[in-house]
MMTF fields as JSON, N, C-alpha, C and O atoms, coordinates in Angstrom:
{
  "mmtfVersion": "1.0.0",
  "mmtfProducer": "UNKNOWN",
  "numBonds": 339,
  "numAtoms": 340,
  "numGroups": 85,
  "numChains": 1,
  "numModels": 1,
  "chainsPerModel": [1],
  "groupsPerChain": [85],
  "chainIdList": ["A"],
  "bondAtomList": [4, 2, 8, 6, 12, 10, 16, 14, 20, 18, 24, 22, 28, 26, 32, 30, 36, 34, 40, 38, 44, 42, 48, 46, 52, 50, 56, 54, 60, 58, 64, 62, 68, 66, 72, 70, 76, 74, 80, 78, 84, 82, 88, 86, 92, 90, 96, 94, 100, 98, 104, 102, 108, 106, 112, 110, 116, 114, 120, 118, 124, 122, 128, 126, 132, 130, 136, 134, 140, 138, 144, 142, 148, 146, 152, 150, 156, 154, 160, 158, 164, 162, 168, 166, 172, 170, 176, 174, 180, 178, 184, 182, 188, 186, 192, 190, 196, 194, 200, 198, 204, 202, 208, 206, 212, 210, 216, 214, 220, 218, 224, 222, 228, 226, 232, 230, 236, 234, 240, 238, 244, 242, 248, 246, 252, 250, 256, 254, 260, 258, 264, 262, 268, 266, 272, 270, 276, 274, 280, 278, 284, 282, 288, 286, 292, 290, 296, 294, 300, 298, 304, 302, 308, 306, 312, 310, 316, 314, 320, 318, 324, 322, 328, 326, 332, 330, 336, 334],
  "bondOrderList": [1, 1, 1, 1, 1, 1, 1, 1, 1, 1, 1, 1, 1, 1, 1, 1, 1, 1, 1, 1, 1, 1, 1, 1, 1, 1, 1, 1, 1, 1, 1, 1, 1, 1, 1, 1, 1, 1, 1, 1, 1, 1, 1, 1, 1, 1, 1, 1, 1, 1, 1, 1, 1, 1, 1, 1, 1, 1, 1, 1, 1, 1, 1, 1, 1, 1, 1, 1, 1, 1, 1, 1, 1, 1, 1, 1, 1, 1, 1, 1, 1, 1, 1, 1],
  "groupList": [{"groupName": "MET", "atomNameList": ["N", "CA", "C", "O"], "elementList": ["N", "C", "C", "O"], "formalChargeList": [0, 0, 0, 0], "bondAtomList": [1, 0, 2, 1, 3, 2], "bondOrderList": [1, 1, 2], "singleLetterCode": "M", "chemCompType": "L-PEPTIDE LINKING"}, {"groupName": "ALA", "atomNameList": ["N", "CA", "C", "O"], "elementList": ["N", "C", "C", "O"], "formalChargeList": [0, 0, 0, 0], "bondAtomList": [1, 0, 2, 1, 3, 2], "bondOrderList": [1, 1, 2], "singleLetterCode": "A", "chemCompType": "L-PEPTIDE LINKING"}, {"groupName": "ILE", "atomNameList": ["N", "CA", "C", "O"], "elementList": ["N", "C", "C", "O"], "formalChargeList": [0, 0, 0, 0], "bondAtomList": [1, 0, 2, 1, 3, 2], "bondOrderList": [1, 1, 2], "singleLetterCode": "I", "chemCompType": "L-PEPTIDE LINKING"}, {"groupName": "GLY", "atomNameList": ["N", "CA", "C", "O"], "elementList": ["N", "C", "C", "O"], "formalChargeList": [0, 0, 0, 0], "bondAtomList": [1, 0, 2, 1, 3, 2], "bondOrderList": [1, 1, 2], "singleLetterCode": "G", "chemCompType": "PEPTIDE LINKING"}, {"groupName": "LEU", "atomNameList": ["N", "CA", "C", "O"], "elementList": ["N", "C", "C", "O"], "formalChargeList": [0, 0, 0, 0], "bondAtomList": [1, 0, 2, 1, 3, 2], "bondOrderList": [1, 1, 2], "singleLetterCode": "L", "chemCompType": "L-PEPTIDE LINKING"}, {"groupName": "ARG", "atomNameList": ["N", "CA", "C", "O"], "elementList": ["N", "C", "C", "O"], "formalChargeList": [0, 0, 0, 0], "bondAtomList": [1, 0, 2, 1, 3, 2], "bondOrderList": [1, 1, 2], "singleLetterCode": "R", "chemCompType": "L-PEPTIDE LINKING"}, {"groupName": "GLN", "atomNameList": ["N", "CA", "C", "O"], "elementList": ["N", "C", "C", "O"], "formalChargeList": [0, 0, 0, 0], "bondAtomList": [1, 0, 2, 1, 3, 2], "bondOrderList": [1, 1, 2], "singleLetterCode": "Q", "chemCompType": "L-PEPTIDE LINKING"}, {"groupName": "GLU", "atomNameList": ["N", "CA", "C", "O"], "elementList": ["N", "C", "C", "O"], "formalChargeList": [0, 0, 0, 0], "bondAtomList": [1, 0, 2, 1, 3, 2], "bondOrderList": [1, 1, 2], "singleLetterCode": "E", "chemCompType": "L-PEPTIDE LINKING"}, {"groupName": "THR", "atomNameList": ["N", "CA", "C", "O"], "elementList": ["N", "C", "C", "O"], "formalChargeList": [0, 0, 0, 0], "bondAtomList": [1, 0, 2, 1, 3, 2], "bondOrderList": [1, 1, 2], "singleLetterCode": "T", "chemCompType": "L-PEPTIDE LINKING"}, {"groupName": "SER", "atomNameList": ["N", "CA", "C", "O"], "elementList": ["N", "C", "C", "O"], "formalChargeList": [0, 0, 0, 0], "bondAtomList": [1, 0, 2, 1, 3, 2], "bondOrderList": [1, 1, 2], "singleLetterCode": "S", "chemCompType": "L-PEPTIDE LINKING"}, {"groupName": "PRO", "atomNameList": ["N", "CA", "C", "O"], "elementList": ["N", "C", "C", "O"], "formalChargeList": [0, 0, 0, 0], "bondAtomList": [1, 0, 2, 1, 3, 2], "bondOrderList": [1, 1, 2], "singleLetterCode": "P", "chemCompType": "L-PEPTIDE LINKING"}, {"groupName": "VAL", "atomNameList": ["N", "CA", "C", "O"], "elementList": ["N", "C", "C", "O"], "formalChargeList": [0, 0, 0, 0], "bondAtomList": [1, 0, 2, 1, 3, 2], "bondOrderList": [1, 1, 2], "singleLetterCode": "V", "chemCompType": "L-PEPTIDE LINKING"}, {"groupName": "PHE", "atomNameList": ["N", "CA", "C", "O"], "elementList": ["N", "C", "C", "O"], "formalChargeList": [0, 0, 0, 0], "bondAtomList": [1, 0, 2, 1, 3, 2], "bondOrderList": [1, 1, 2], "singleLetterCode": "F", "chemCompType": "L-PEPTIDE LINKING"}, {"groupName": "LYS", "atomNameList": ["N", "CA", "C", "O"], "elementList": ["N", "C", "C", "O"], "formalChargeList": [0, 0, 0, 0], "bondAtomList": [1, 0, 2, 1, 3, 2], "bondOrderList": [1, 1, 2], "singleLetterCode": "K", "chemCompType": "L-PEPTIDE LINKING"}, {"groupName": "TRP", "atomNameList": ["N", "CA", "C", "O"], "elementList": ["N", "C", "C", "O"], "formalChargeList": [0, 0, 0, 0], "bondAtomList": [1, 0, 2, 1, 3, 2], "bondOrderList": [1, 1, 2], "singleLetterCode": "W", "chemCompType": "L-PEPTIDE LINKING"}, {"groupName": "ASN", "atomNameList": ["N", "CA", "C", "O"], "elementList": ["N", "C", "C", "O"], "formalChargeList": [0, 0, 0, 0], "bondAtomList": [1, 0, 2, 1, 3, 2], "bondOrderList": [1, 1, 2], "singleLetterCode": "N", "chemCompType": "L-PEPTIDE LINKING"}, {"groupName": "ASP", "atomNameList": ["N", "CA", "C", "O"], "elementList": ["N", "C", "C", "O"], "formalChargeList": [0, 0, 0, 0], "bondAtomList": [1, 0, 2, 1, 3, 2], "bondOrderList": [1, 1, 2], "singleLetterCode": "D", "chemCompType": "L-PEPTIDE LINKING"}, {"groupName": "TYR", "atomNameList": ["N", "CA", "C", "O"], "elementList": ["N", "C", "C", "O"], "formalChargeList": [0, 0, 0, 0], "bondAtomList": [1, 0, 2, 1, 3, 2], "bondOrderList": [1, 1, 2], "singleLetterCode": "Y", "chemCompType": "L-PEPTIDE LINKING"}],
  "groupTypeList": [0, 1, 2, 3, 4, 1, 5, 6, 1, 2, 7, 4, 8, 4, 4, 2, 9, 4, 10, 0, 4, 3, 11, 3, 4, 2, 11, 3, 4, 1, 2, 9, 2, 12, 6, 1, 11, 8, 6, 2, 6, 7, 0, 8, 4, 8, 12, 11, 10, 13, 2, 2, 1, 11, 4, 4, 3, 4, 4, 11, 1, 12, 10, 14, 2, 0, 15, 13, 0, 2, 16, 17, 8, 5, 3, 4, 2, 4, 15, 2, 10, 16, 0, 2, 5],
  "groupIdList": [1, 2, 3, 4, 5, 6, 7, 8, 9, 10, 11, 12, 13, 14, 15, 16, 17, 18, 19, 20, 21, 22, 23, 24, 25, 26, 27, 28, 29, 30, 31, 32, 33, 34, 35, 36, 37, 38, 39, 40, 41, 42, 43, 44, 45, 46, 47, 48, 49, 50, 51, 52, 53, 54, 55, 56, 57, 58, 59, 60, 61, 62, 63, 64, 65, 66, 67, 68, 69, 70, 71, 72, 73, 74, 75, 76, 77, 78, 79, 80, 81, 82, 83, 84, 85],
  "secStructList": [7, 2, 2, 2, 2, 2, 2, 2, 2, 2, 2, 2, 2, 2, 2, 2, 2, 2, 2, 2, 2, 2, 2, 2, 2, 2, 2, 2, 2, 2, 2, 2, 2, 2, 2, 2, 2, 2, 6, 7, 7, 7, 1, 2, 2, 2, 2, 2, 2, 2, 2, 2, 2, 2, 2, 2, 2, 2, 2, 2, 2, 2, 2, 2, 2, 2, 2, 2, 2, 2, 2, 2, 2, 2, 2, 2, 2, 2, 6, 2, 2, 2, 2, 2, 7],
  "xCoordList": [76.407, 77.146, 77.14, 78.148, 76.0, 75.903, 76.819, 77.43, 76.91, 77.79, 79.25, 80.049, 79.599, 80.959, 81.319, 82.434, 80.368, 80.613, 80.778, 81.647, 79.944, 80.044, 81.375, 81.998, 81.804, 83.082, 84.233, 85.129, 84.214, 85.271, 85.291, 86.36, 84.116, 84.041, 84.589, 85.301, 84.266, 84.77, 86.275, 86.983, 86.775, 88.223, 88.956, 90.012, 88.398, 89.013, 88.997, 89.976, 87.898, 87.807, 88.851, 89.509, 89.003, 90.013, 91.417, 92.261, 91.678, 92.999, 93.343, 94.481, 92.36, 92.584, 92.8, 93.61, 92.091, 92.216, 93.442, 93.81, 94.072, 95.207, 96.38, 96.901, 96.828, 97.97, 97.696, 98.548, 96.52, 96.212, 96.052, 96.495, 95.418, 95.266, 96.613, 96.849, 97.493, 98.823, 99.635, 100.285, 99.597, 100.318, 99.755, 100.512, 98.436, 97.806, 98.153, 98.362, 98.213, 98.57, 100.007, 100.274, 100.919, 102.331, 102.563, 103.256, 101.984, 102.157, 101.485, 102.046, 100.307, 99.621, 100.399, 100.46, 100.995, 101.806, 103.049, 103.413, 103.696, 104.88, 104.513, 105.256, 103.388, 102.963, 102.587, 102.887, 101.947, 101.594, 102.84, 102.887, 103.838, 105.088, 105.757, 106.258, 105.763, 106.337, 105.614, 106.254, 104.271, 103.504, 103.755, 103.807, 103.908, 104.171, 105.547, 105.721, 106.524, 107.88, 107.98, 108.611, 107.354, 107.485, 106.36, 106.439, 105.343, 104.168, 103.448, 102.861, 103.494, 102.73, 101.386, 101.341, 100.306, 98.974, 98.152, 97.012, 98.712, 98.025, 97.188, 97.704, 95.902, 95.002, 95.317, 95.202, 95.709, 96.004, 97.27, 97.465, 98.129, 99.352, 99.047, 99.859, 97.908, 97.559, 96.882, 97.114, 96.055, 95.255, 95.961, 95.906, 96.615, 97.196, 98.273, 98.213, 99.247, 100.236, 99.626, 100.061, 98.615, 97.981, 97.249, 97.31, 96.561, 95.841, 96.821, 96.588, 97.915, 98.919, 99.552, 99.743, 99.878, 100.51, 99.567, 99.996, 98.3, 97.335, 97.137, 97.032, 97.087, 96.968, 98.194, 98.064, 99.388, 100.594, 100.606, 101.03, 100.143, 100.032, 99.049, 99.266, 97.958, 96.975, 97.571, 97.333, 98.344, 98.978, 99.961, 100.042, 100.703, 101.675, 100.971, 101.381, 99.914, 99.242, 98.146, 97.564, 97.849, 96.72, 96.814, 95.812, 97.96, 98.011, 97.711, 97.01, 98.24, 97.979, 96.502, 95.912, 95.907, 94.487, 93.621, 92.702, 93.916, 93.127, 93.282, 92.317, 94.475, 94.703, 93.859, 93.245, 93.825, 93.01, 91.528, 90.809, 91.07, 89.653, 89.261, 88.176, 90.138, 89.856, 89.814, 88.942, 90.747, 90.744, 89.466, 88.873, 89.043, 87.812, 86.596, 85.744, 86.524, 85.375, 85.363, 84.303, 86.532, 86.622, 86.148, 85.385, 86.606, 86.17, 84.683, 84.027, 84.149, 82.714, 81.897, 80.893, 82.329, 81.583, 81.706, 80.736, 82.889, 83.066, 82.285, 81.965, 81.97, 81.226, 79.718, 78.988, 79.243, 77.796, 77.035, 76.003, 77.488, 76.733, 76.638, 75.61, 77.696, 77.639, 76.705, 76.1, 76.59, 75.719, 74.254, 73.405, 73.947, 72.546, 71.996, 70.816, 72.803, 72.335, 71.898, 71.478],
  "yCoordList": [-93.342, -92.096, -91.544, -91.024, -91.666, -91.178, -91.977, -91.419, -93.263, -94.098, -93.723, -93.712, -93.421, -92.992, -91.678, -91.514, -90.733, -89.465, -89.665, -89.056, -90.516, -90.796, -91.474, -91.172, -92.383, -93.069, -92.078, -92.127, -91.181, -90.18, -89.263, -88.912, -88.879, -87.999, -88.693, -88.076, -89.962, -90.712, -90.901, -90.757, -91.222, -91.373, -90.067, -90.074, -88.956, -87.656, -87.331, -86.811, -87.633, -87.385, -88.19, -87.664, -89.448, -90.281, -89.787, -89.763, -89.396, -88.914, -87.607, -87.406, -86.728, -85.445, -85.617, -84.903, -86.548, -86.719, -87.53, -87.548, -88.193, -89.067, -88.36, -88.913, -87.182, -86.562, -86.248, -86.504, -85.7, -85.366, -86.62, -86.656, -87.644, -88.888, -89.553, -90.097, -89.514, -90.093, -89.374, -90.012, -88.044, -87.269, -87.552, -87.735, -87.588, -87.884, -89.274, -89.476, -90.231, -91.601, -91.685, -92.31, -91.066, -91.127, -90.42, -90.945, -89.235, -88.506, -89.255, -89.337, -89.795, -90.563, -91.793, -92.117, -92.482, -93.651, -93.266, -93.952, -92.176, -91.709, -91.319, -91.626, -90.655, -90.254, -91.477, -91.53, -92.439, -93.668, -94.415, -94.914, -94.493, -95.151, -94.365, -94.956, -93.04, -92.198, -92.408, -92.508, -92.478, -92.695, -94.076, -94.232, -95.068, -96.42, -96.509, -97.2, -95.812, -95.864, -95.097, -95.561, -93.918, -93.072, -93.281, -92.76, -94.008, -94.26, -92.969, -92.887, -91.975, -90.74, -90.928, -91.179, -90.815, -91.042, -89.755, -89.745, -88.698, -87.421, -87.372, -87.619, -87.055, -87.06, -85.931, -86.121, -84.77, -83.664, -83.93, -83.341, -84.809, -85.136, -85.862, -85.83, -86.507, -87.205, -86.285, -86.419, -85.36, -84.567, -83.338, -83.077, -82.587, -81.306, -81.492, -80.8, -82.386, -82.539, -83.059, -82.672, -83.939, -84.427, -83.311, -83.216, -82.47, -81.352, -80.404, -79.967, -80.085, -79.184, -79.813, -79.137, -81.101, -81.774, -81.849, -81.65, -82.131, -82.214, -80.833, -80.725, -79.789, -78.441, -78.059, -77.442, -78.423, -78.155, -78.974, -78.482, -80.214, -81.037, -80.443, -80.489, -79.88, -79.229, -78.004, -77.772, -77.224, -76.048, -76.428, -75.757, -77.504, -77.94, -78.513, -78.25, -79.295, -79.985, -79.146, -79.572, -77.97, -77.19, -76.835, -76.969, -76.39, -76.091, -77.32, -77.218, -78.47, -79.707, -80.084, -80.499, -79.938, -80.264, -79.35, -79.814, -78.059, -77.128, -77.41, -77.288, -77.784, -78.119, -79.323, -79.321, -80.356, -81.542, -81.193, -81.663, -80.38, -80.011, -79.151, -79.315, -78.243, -77.39, -78.226, -78.021, -79.164, -80.039, -80.872, -81.016, -81.421, -82.225, -81.369, -81.779, -80.18, -79.298, -78.825, -78.754, -78.502, -78.063, -79.181, -78.936, -80.399, -81.531, -81.779, -82.112, -81.614, -81.81, -80.767, -81.095, -79.511, -78.456, -78.586, -78.351, -78.958, -79.109, -80.295, -80.305, -81.29, -82.463, -82.342, -83.293, -81.192, -81.012, -81.237, -81.908, -80.712, -80.978, -82.465, -82.919, -83.224, -84.658, -85.381, -86.393, -84.871, -85.5, -85.248, -86.065, -84.14, -83.817, -84.754, -85.102, -85.166, -86.009, -87.35, -88.175],
  "zCoordList": [-77.306, -77.236, -75.803, -75.324, -75.136, -73.761, -72.839, -71.929, -73.073, -72.254, -72.501, -71.565, -73.722, -74.041, -73.368, -72.872, -73.349, -72.669, -71.168, -70.544, -70.6, -69.164, -68.842, -67.824, -69.702, -69.493, -69.535, -68.692, -70.512, -70.623, -69.399, -68.9, -68.92, -67.753, -66.512, -65.72, -66.338, -65.181, -65.281, -64.284, -66.474, -66.658, -66.362, -65.729, -66.816, -66.571, -65.078, -64.542, -64.417, -62.975, -62.213, -61.315, -62.564, -61.906, -62.196, -61.3, -63.425, -63.808, -63.091, -62.667, -62.959, -62.307, -60.801, -60.208, -60.185, -58.734, -58.338, -57.164, -59.279, -58.976, -58.289, -57.32, -58.72, -58.034, -56.557, -55.705, -56.248, -54.861, -54.006, -52.858, -54.567, -53.82, -53.573, -52.494, -54.56, -54.398, -53.329, -52.501, -53.351, -52.337, -50.955, -50.001, -50.838, -49.549, -49.05, -47.854, -49.962, -49.59, -49.091, -48.065, -49.805, -49.421, -48.082, -47.211, -47.922, -46.663, -45.514, -44.421, -45.742, -44.702, -44.281, -43.095, -45.244, -44.933, -44.133, -43.179, -44.521, -43.786, -42.356, -41.424, -42.175, -40.838, -40.01, -38.818, -40.616, -39.896, -39.438, -38.314, -40.295, -39.903, -38.772, -37.816, -38.881, -37.827, -36.504, -35.457, -36.541, -35.317, -34.739, -33.519, -35.578, -35.08, -34.435, -33.431, -35.009, -34.473, -33.16, -32.21, -33.11, -31.922, -30.913, -29.801, -31.258, -30.414, -30.021, -28.943, -30.888, -30.689, -31.372, -32.577, -30.643, -31.208, -31.209, -30.745, -31.715, -31.791, -33.066, -34.156, -32.938, -34.094, -35.077, -36.288, -34.575, -35.487, -36.289, -37.353, -35.792, -36.515, -37.821, -38.745, -37.91, -39.146, -40.154, -41.355, -39.694, -40.619, -41.163, -42.365, -40.31, -40.733, -41.816, -42.833, -41.646, -42.727, -44.029, -45.114, -43.928, -45.163, -45.885, -47.111, -45.138, -45.763, -46.442, -47.57, -45.758, -46.335, -47.572, -48.583, -47.5, -48.638, -49.832, -50.969, -49.595, -50.693, -51.323, -52.545, -50.513, -51.07, -51.892, -52.949, -51.411, -52.196, -53.486, -54.532, -53.412, -54.619, -55.611, -56.822, -55.084, -55.954, -56.633, -57.818, -55.889, -56.48, -57.582, -58.61, -57.362, -58.367, -59.598, -60.728, -59.38, -60.488, -61.13, -62.127, -60.595, -61.099, -62.582, -63.283, -63.099, -64.547, -65.413, -66.419, -65.022, -65.764, -65.69, -66.687, -64.507, -64.329, -65.193, -65.868, -65.172, -65.982, -67.465, -68.219, -67.896, -69.298, -69.703, -70.77, -68.853, -69.137, -69.184, -70.066, -68.251, -68.217, -69.417, -69.975, -69.809, -70.969, -72.244, -73.088, -72.394, -73.571, -73.639, -74.708, -72.501, -72.47, -72.819, -73.608, -72.225, -72.484, -73.926, -74.549, -74.463, -75.855, -76.794, -77.729, -76.533, -77.349, -77.244, -78.231, -76.041, -75.831, -76.587, -77.219, -76.52, -77.207, -78.716, -79.436, -79.208, -80.651, -81.211, -82.399, -80.388, -80.853, -80.677, -80.953, -80.224, -80.063, -81.373, -81.346, -82.52, -83.76, -84.096, -84.6, -83.823, -84.087, -83.117, -83.472, -81.912, -80.912, -81.198, -80.842, -81.829, -82.134, -83.19, -83.144, -84.125, -85.229, -84.77, -85.582]
}
C-alpha cells in the first residue's frame, strides 16, 4: 500500500510539472535557435524569457494543477480508514 501511495504521488508530481517543463523546453529551444542564427550569446537572453514563459504557463495551468492536487488529497484522506486496517 505504501508503494502504491508513493507511485501515485510521483505520477501526480510528474503530471503537474509537465506543463511548465514543456513551456520551458519550447521557449528554450526557440531562444537557442535564435541565438544560433543571430550569433548573439547574451546569458540573460536565455533566462529571462524562460522564467517569464514558465510563470505564464503556471498561471494558465494553475486551476488544473489545483484540481489535480485537491482530488489526490481528497482521495488520500477518504482512504485513511482503509489504510489503518
